[in-house]
GUMI-95834 format. One record per residue: residue in three letters; z negated, x, y of N, C-alpha, C in turn. Coordinates in steps of 0.1 Angstrom, whole numbers, plus 2048, in hexadecimal, padded with zeros to 3 digits. Layout:
% residues N
ALAZXYZXYZXY...
//
This chain:
% residues 375
MET89A9206C989291C6D488491D6D3ARG87C9246DB86D9266D886791A6DEGLU85D9136D78559096DB84A90F6E1VAL8429076EC83990A6F382B9046EBSER82290D6E68169076DE80B9016E9GLN8028FA6E37F88F26EA7EF8FC6F2SER7EE9096EC7E59156F07ED9186FEASP7FA91A6FD80291E709801913715VAL8019067118018FB71A7F48FB722LYS7E88FF71B7DC8FE7207D990872ASER7E191572A7DE91F7347EB92173CGLY7E89287477F492B7507F9920759LEU80392375F80B918768817914763TYR81C91975882891575282B905751PRO8208FD74B8238F074C8278EA75ATRP81F8EF7648238E97718318EE775PHE8358FA77184190077484C8F676FVAL84B8F17628548E875B8558DB763VAL8478D67688498CA76F8518CA77BILE8508D87848588D978F8678DB78CVAL86A8E17818798E077C87E8D277ALEU8768CB77287B8BC77087A8B377DLEU8708B87868728B079387F8B479BVAL8838C179A88F8C47A089A8BC79AALA89C8BA78C8A68B37858A48A478BTYR89789F78989789079089A89079DTHR8988987A689C8987B58AC8977B5LEU8B28A07AD8C18A07AE8C78947A9SER8C088E79E8C58827998C68787A3PHE8BB8787AC8BC86C7B58C486F7C3ILE8C687C7C48D087F7CE8DE87A7CAASP8E287C7BE8EE8787B78EF8687B7ARG8E38647B38E38557B28E584D7BFGLN8DF8527CA8DD84C7D78E584F7E0ILE8EE85A7E08F785E7E99008527EEILE90484B7E490F8407E690A8367F1SER8FC8357F28F882C7FB8FB82D80ALEU8FE83C80E90284181A91184081CLEU91983C81192783D81092C83080FVAL92682481392981780F935813818ASP93481582594181282D94D81B82BPRO94B82682C95A82F82995F82B81AILE95682980F95C825803962818802ARG95C80F80A96180380A96E7FF812ASP96F80981E97B80882598781081CASP98481A81698E82380F99481A803LEU98C8147FC98F80E7F09917FF7F1LYS98E7FA7FE9907EB8009897E27F8ILE97B7E57F69747DD7EE9687D47F5SER9617CD7EF9587C57F79487CB7F4ASP93F7C57FD9337C87FA92C7C67EDTHR9327BA7E792E7B87D89337C27CFGLN93F7C77D09447D27C993A7DE7CBILE9387E17D89307ED7D99217EC7D3SER91D7DF7D39107DD7CC9127DF7BCLEU91B7DB7B791E7DF7AB91E7ED7A6LEU9247F47B09248037AE91680A7AEGLN9108047B890080A7BB8F78057AFGLY8FA7F87AB8F17F37A08F67F2792LEU8FE7E978E9017E67829087F277BALA9137F978191A80477D911810778PHE9078117808FD81D77C8F4817772ALA8EE80B7748E280876B8E880275FLEU8F47FF75B8F97F974E8F7803745PHE8FD80E7458FB81973A8EF82173DTYR8E88217488DB82674A8D0820740THR8D28127418C980A7388CE80B72ALEU8DB8097278DF8087188DE814712MET8DF8207178DE82E7128D0833711GLY8C682C7198B98307198B283070BILE8B48277038AC8266F78B282F6ECPRO8BF8316EB8C383A6E18C184A6E6ILE8C184A6F18BE85A6F58B085B6F6ALA8A78526F88998536F58958566E8LYS89C84E6DF89A8506D189D85F6CCTRP8A68646D38A88736CF89C87A6D4ALA8998776E188F87E6E988187D6E0ASP8808746D78738726D087487C6C3THR87F8826C087F8886B48878976B4ARG88E8996C08968A56C28918AB6CESER8998B66D18978BE6DE8988B76EBARG88C8B46F288D8AD6FD8938B6709ARG8918C470A8988CB7138A78CB711ASN8AC8CC7068BB8CB7058C18BD709ILE8B98B27058BE8A57098BE8A5719ILE8B58AB7208B38AA72F8BF8B2735VAL8C08BF72F8CD8C87338DA8C0733ALA8DC8BA7258E78B17258E98A7730GLY8DF89E7318DF89673C8E189A74AVAL8DD8A474D8DE8AB75B8ED8AE75CPHE8F28B57528FF8B97539098AD755VAL9078A374C91289774C91188F75ATRP90388D75E90388576B90888C777SER90689877790B8A278191B8A3781LEU9218A477692F8A4774935897777MET92E88C77393387F77893287B786THR92788178D92687F79B9328857A2ALA93689179E9418997A494E8907A1PHE94E88A79495B88379095C87779BCYS9528717A09528677A895B86C7B6GLY9588797B996087E7C496F87F7C1ILE97687C7B798387D7B498886E7B2ALA97F8657B49848567B198E8527BBLYS99984D7B59A48497BE9A48397C1ASN99B8307B69998237B898C81E7B3TYR98B8127B697D80C7B197980E7A4TRP98280D79A97E80C78C97A81C788SER98282578D97E83378A972837790LEU96D83279C9618347A195682D799PHE95882079494F81B78B94C82177EILE95782777895583076D94D83C76FGLY94E84177C94584E78093884977FARG93683E78592883A78792083677ALEU92983076F92582F76392083B75CGLY92884875E92685475991985975FVAL91585876C90985B7738FC85476BGLY8FF8487688F48417618F2846754VAL8FC84974C8FA84F73E8F285C740GLY8F78647488EF87174A8E287074DGLU8DF8677578D086675C8C785F753ALA8CE8587498C58517408BE85C737ALA8C28677378BB87172C8B0879733LEU8AE8767418A487F74889687A745SER89286E74B88586A74A87E86773DPRO88486073387C85D72787886D720ALA88287672187F88371C87588B724SER87688A73186D89373985E88C739TYR85D87F73885187A73784987E729SER85087F71E84C883712847891712MET85089A71A84D8A871B8418AB723ILE83F8A472D8358A67378278A2730THR82889672981D89272181889C717ASP8208A471281B8AE7088188BA70ETYR81A8BC71C8168C87228098C6729PHE8038BA72A7F78B87337ED8AE72BPRO7E08B272D7D68A97287D589B730PRO7CF8927297CE8857307C988373DASN7C088B7407B988B74D7C1892758ARG7CC8997557D489D7607E289875ELEU7E488F7567F18887547F788175FSER7EE8797657F38717717FA87877DTHR7F088677F7F688F78A803894785ALA80489977A8118A077581C896775LEU81B88A77182588077082987B77FSER81E87B78882287779482988279DLEU82789079A82D89B7A083C89779BTYR83E89678E84B89478B851888791GLY84987D79084E8717968518717A5ALA84E87C7AC85187D7BA85F87F7BDGLY8668837B28758867B187F87B7B8PRO87D86F7B58858647BB8848657CBTYR8778677CF8758667DE87A8727E5ILE87887E7DE87E88B7E588D88A7E4GLY8928857D88A18857D78A687B7DFSER8A086E7E18A78647E98A68697F8GLY89A86F7FB8988748098A287F80CLEU8A48888048AE8938068BB88C805ALA8C08827FD8CC87B7FE8D087580CTYR8C686F8118C786881E8C9874828LEU8BD87D8288BD8868338C9891833LEU8CA8988288D68A18288E5899826GLY8E389081D8EF88781B8F4883828GLY8EC87C8308F087883E8F6884846ALA8F088E8478F589984E90389E848THR90489D83C9108A383591C899838VAL91988B835922884838927883847SER91F88485192488685E92B892861TYR92889C85B92F8A985B93E8A7856LEU93E8A284B94A8A184395489984BASP94D88D85195688485995D88B863SER95489486A95A89C8779658A6874LEU9678AA8679718B186397F8AC862GLY98089E86198C89785F99089A852ALA99E8A08519A48A284299C8AD83DILE9988AC8309908B482799A8B881BASN99A8C68199A18CC80E9988D4805MET9968D07FA98F8D57F09968DE7E4PRO98F8E87E19988EF7D69998E77CAVAL9A68E97C49AA8E17B89AD8D27BBLEU9A38CC7C39A48BD7C49AF8BA7D0GLY9B18C27DB9B98C27E59B38B87F0ALA9BB8B07F69B68A78009AD89A7FBVAL9A189B8019968917FD99288B80ASER98C87F80798587881597687E814SER96F87C81E96288082195887C816TRP95987081295086A80895386E7FAGLN9608737F89638797EA95D8877EAALA95F8907F595A89B7F694A89B7F5ALA9438927FA9338917F99308907EBPHE9378887E39358867D59368957CEVAL93F89B7D19428A87CA9378B27CEILE9328B27DA9288BD7DF91B8B97D8VAL9188AC7D89098AB7D39098AB7C3GLY9168AA7BD9148AC7AD9148BA7A9ALA91A8C37B191A8D07AC90C8D87AAPRO9018D77B18F58DD7AD8EE8DB79FGLY8F18CE79B8EC8CA78F8F38D1782LEU8FD8D57839058DE77A8FD8EB778ILE8F98F07838F28FE7848E58FB77ELEU8DE8F07828D18EF77B8D18EC76DALA8DB8E77678DB8E47598DB8F1751LEU8E38FC7588E49097528D5910753LEU8CF90E75F8C29167608B7911758MET8B99027558AF8FC74C8AF90273DLEU8BB9057398BC90A72D8B591872AVAL8B49207368AD92B73589F92B737LEU89A92274188C922746884919740VAL88890F73A87F90473587E905726ARG87290572087090471386B8F670DGLU86D8F47018688E66FB8598E76F6PRO8508DF6FA8438E06F68418D96E8VAL8378DF6E18338D86D482F8CA6D6ARG8328C16CF82F8B36D28208B06CELYS8178AA6D68098A76D180989D6C8PHE7FE89E6BC7FC8976B38098946ACGLU81089E6A881C89D6A081A897693ARG82288C68F82288668382788F677PRO82088D66B82589566283589165CASP83888665E84688265B850882667ARG84E88D67085688E67B86588C678LYS86989166C87889266B87E883669HIS87487966687986B664879866674GLU88586167788985F68488384F688VAL87F84F69487684369788183869DSER88082D69688B82269A8848196A4PHE88B8176AF88780E6B98838006B2ILE88D7FB6AA88D7ED6A68817EB69BLYS8807F76928777F46878697FA68AASP86880369385B80A6968568076A5VAL85E80B6AE85A8096BE8587FA6C1ALA8617F26C08617E46C38567DE6BDPRO8537DD6B08477D56AA83A7DB6B1PHE8387E86B382D7ED6BC82B7E76C8MET8367E66D08377E16DD8337D16DDILE8387CA6D38377BD6D28287B96CFLYS8217C36C58147C16C280B7C36CEHIS80F7CB6D88077CD6E580F7C76EFALA8157BB6EF81E7B66F98177B3705ARG80A7B07068057AC7128047B971CPHE8027C57168027D271E8127D3722TYR81B7D57198287D971C82F7CF725LEU82E7C27238357B772A8317B9739CYS8247B973B81E7BA7498227C6750HIS8217D17498257DF74E8337DF752ALA83D7D974B84C7DA74C84E7D0757CYS8487C575884B7BB7638467C2771ALA83A7C77708347CE77E83D7DA783ILE8417E37798497F077E8577E9780GLY85C7DF7798697DB77B86B7D5788LEU8617CC78C8637C679B8617D17A4VAL8587D97A38577E67AD8647EC7AFSER8697EF7A28787F67A28827EE7A9LEU8827DF7A888C7D77AF88B7D97BDVAL87E7DA7C387C7DC7D28827EA7D5ALA87D7F47CE8818027D08918047D1TYR8977FE7C78A68017C68AE7F97D1SER8AA7ED7D38B17E67DC8AE7EB7EATHR8A37F07ED8A07F67FA8A88047FBPHE8A880B7F08B08177F28BF8157F4ALA8C480B7EE8D28077ED8D88037FCTRP8D17FB8028D77F380D8CE7F781ALEU8C47FE81A8BE8028288C7808831PRO8CF81382D8D88198348E280F83DSER8E78088348F37FE83A8EB7F2843TYR8E07F183F8D97E78498D77ED858PHE8D17F98588D07FF8648DD80286CILE8E78058648F380886A8FA7FA870ARG8F97F18688FF7E486D8F87DB876VAL8EA7DC8768E27D387E8E07D988BTYR8DC7E788B8D97EF8968E47F789DGLY8EF7F88948FA8008988F7810899MET8F08148918EC8238908F582A888PRO8F883788C90183F8868FA843878VAL90284786E8FF84A85F8F5855860GLY8F88618698EF86C8688E286986CGLU8E08628798D385E87C8CB854872VAL8D384B86B8CB8438628C784B857GLY8CF8548518CC85C8468C0865849ARG8C186B8568B58738598A986B85AASN8A886086189B857862896854855ILE8A084E84C899849840898855835GLY89E86183689C86A82E88E86F831LEU88A87183D87D87684187186E83CLEU87486183E86A85783986885882BILE872858825871859815869867811LEU86E87181786987E81285987F816ILE85687981F84787882283E86F81BPHE84386381C83B85881783D855808GLY84985980184B8577F48418607ECPRO84186D7ED8378767E58298747E9LEU8268707F581986C7F98158607F1GLY81C8577F08198497E981784C7D9ILE8208537D381F8557C581385E7C2MET8108677CA8048707C77F78697CBALA7F78617D47EB8587D77E984F7CCGLY7F28497C67F08407BA7EB8497AEALA7F08557AC7ED85C7A17DD8627A3ARG7D98657B07CB86A7B17C285C7B0LEU7C58517B37BD8457B37BD8437A4ALA7C684379B7C684178E7BC84A788GLU7BC85878A7B48617857A585F789TYR7A485B79679685879A79184C793LEU79884179179283578A79083977BGLN79984277479784476778C84E764ASN78B85A76C78186576A774863771LYS77585E77D76885C78476184C782LYS76984578276583577F764831771SER76A83876876B83775977182A755TYR77D82675E78581A75A790820750ILE79081B74579B82073B7A981C73FASP7A98107477B680B74D7B881075BGLY7B381A75F7B382076E7C2820771ALA7CB8257697D782676E7DE819772MET7DB80F76B7E280276C7DB7FB778ARG7CE7FE77B7C87F87877CE7FF793SER7D180B7937D98127A07E780D7A0VAL7EE8077957FB8007977F77F479ETRP7EE7EC79B7EC7DF7A07E87E07AFILE7E17E97B27DC7EC7C27E77F07C9GLY7F07F87C57FC7FD7CC8077F27CETHR8087E97C48137DF7C78107D27D0PHE8027D27D57FD7C77D98037C27E7LEU8077CD7F080C7CB7FC81A7CE7FFILE8207D07F382F7D37F48387C87FBTHR8357BB7F783D7B07FB83D7AF80BPRO8317AE8128317AC8208377B6828ALA8377C382283D7D082984C7CF828VAL8527CB81C8617CA81B8657BF825ILE8607B38248647A882C8657AD83BGLY85A7B484085A7B884E8647C1852ILE86A7C78498757D184D8807CA854THR8857BE84F8907B685488B7AB85CALA87F7A785A87A79A86087779F870ILE8727AC8728707AF88087B7B8885ARG8837B388F88F7B989388C7C389ETHR8847CD89B8807D78A68837E589DGLU88B7EC8A288F7F889A884802897VAL87A8048A186F80D89D866806893ILE8647FA89485A7F388A8607F287DSER86E7F187C8747EF8708737FC868PHE87580787087681586A867817866SER85C81486D85081786984A80F85BLEU84F80385B84E7FC84E854801842VAL86080A84586780E83B86081B834GLY85882283D84D82C83884182382FVAL83F81983583281282B83880D81EVAL84480881F84B80381384B80F809PHE85281B80C85482680484682C7FFPHE83C82A80682E83080382A8247F7LEU82B8187FA82580E7EF82D80D7E2VAL83C80F7E484580F7D984181A7CFALA83F8267D783C8317CE82F8327C7PHE82582A7CD81782B7C98158287B9PRO81B81F7B481981B7A682182379CPHE82982C7A083383179682E83B78BGLY82584679282085178B81584B781SER80B84378780083D77E806832774GLY81182A77781782176F81E829762VAL82583476582A83B75B81E841751ALA81584675880984C750803843749ALA80183774E7FD82C744804829738LEU81182973981A82672E819831725GLN81883E72881984872080B84A718MET7FE84671F7F18477197F183A70DALA7F782F7117F682470A7FF8246FCTHR80982E6FB81382E6F081283B6E8PRO8138396DA8138436D281C84F6D6PRO81B85C6D38238676D68308656D0HIS8338616C68408606BF8488546C4PHE84284B6CC84883F6D084C83F6E1ARG84584B6E984484B6F58528496FCALA85C8516F98698537008708446FFGLN8708406F28778336F086E8286F7ALA8638286F785A81E6FF85E81F70FSER85E82B71386182C72186E827725
//
């Protein structure tokens, strides 16, 4: 596999092409991750399970291995081919999403969601590290924010296309798929959204090349240990890492809980059909999510490059998170459909605002050979 030299990186559009490919992967990951939020009621009715069990499928089942596998996979990403790690992850999560479509009971669906988490754990740490080696510091916030738009494009498409797909599949009645035979509409939806990722994994093997690592250490062959190397560095700089983790973690809490339950809220409170809910929320995410993350990146670069704030990226994070709480409360406190949906757009803009600049701050503050594990 040919590596991309630093002279190649500085010229041409190839680095931006790689970011776009990674953005497509990130987009597909969120479609596969979020499609379940549109399938809450049919899954609950078919499998005879509770809202609590549904929440475990959306949260714990995915996050358990997503979190636990993140550190060992990131360790590999700090020393081995990040491209190959990403390709393997895309293949695994896409296959396991399709596996959710053949689930016959709660626990088989739970296992499928575990597998989705394992596969998706491979994507972001390796992608952050690759993108950082493709771009200079003064363009990093924009590059990472373009990649970081994936969750909002993916979630928007999951709601927009997913809602239309679910409505169409519901209208078909009995569904027969090759090999699988008779399946319900929610099972068919999982199979359909999982298939494109298998194709993307093969294309990435051909189209994406591994960049040369910046500031490569002479002892590259010595594997970096999280316990012996990364953790002590992070403890030494605990003020930054703790505040960063708490800030991004709390914003993520708002984002994921909103993604998970907004469709059910509008379906149950306002009696709206799933197709309409998916279309409305999907459009709002597609518009305001990317706008928010790019606005945060541009502010970070303005503060860093024009105002000479070395901590410009973190200042952008602080500004973006300030108004999230009242906007989120307003969605359910104001029982007017139009205003609720308007505030959904505001929430997605504000939730997205700190992610590109927050990731850039983490990458810039961390030595190159620690970046994936620190992420």
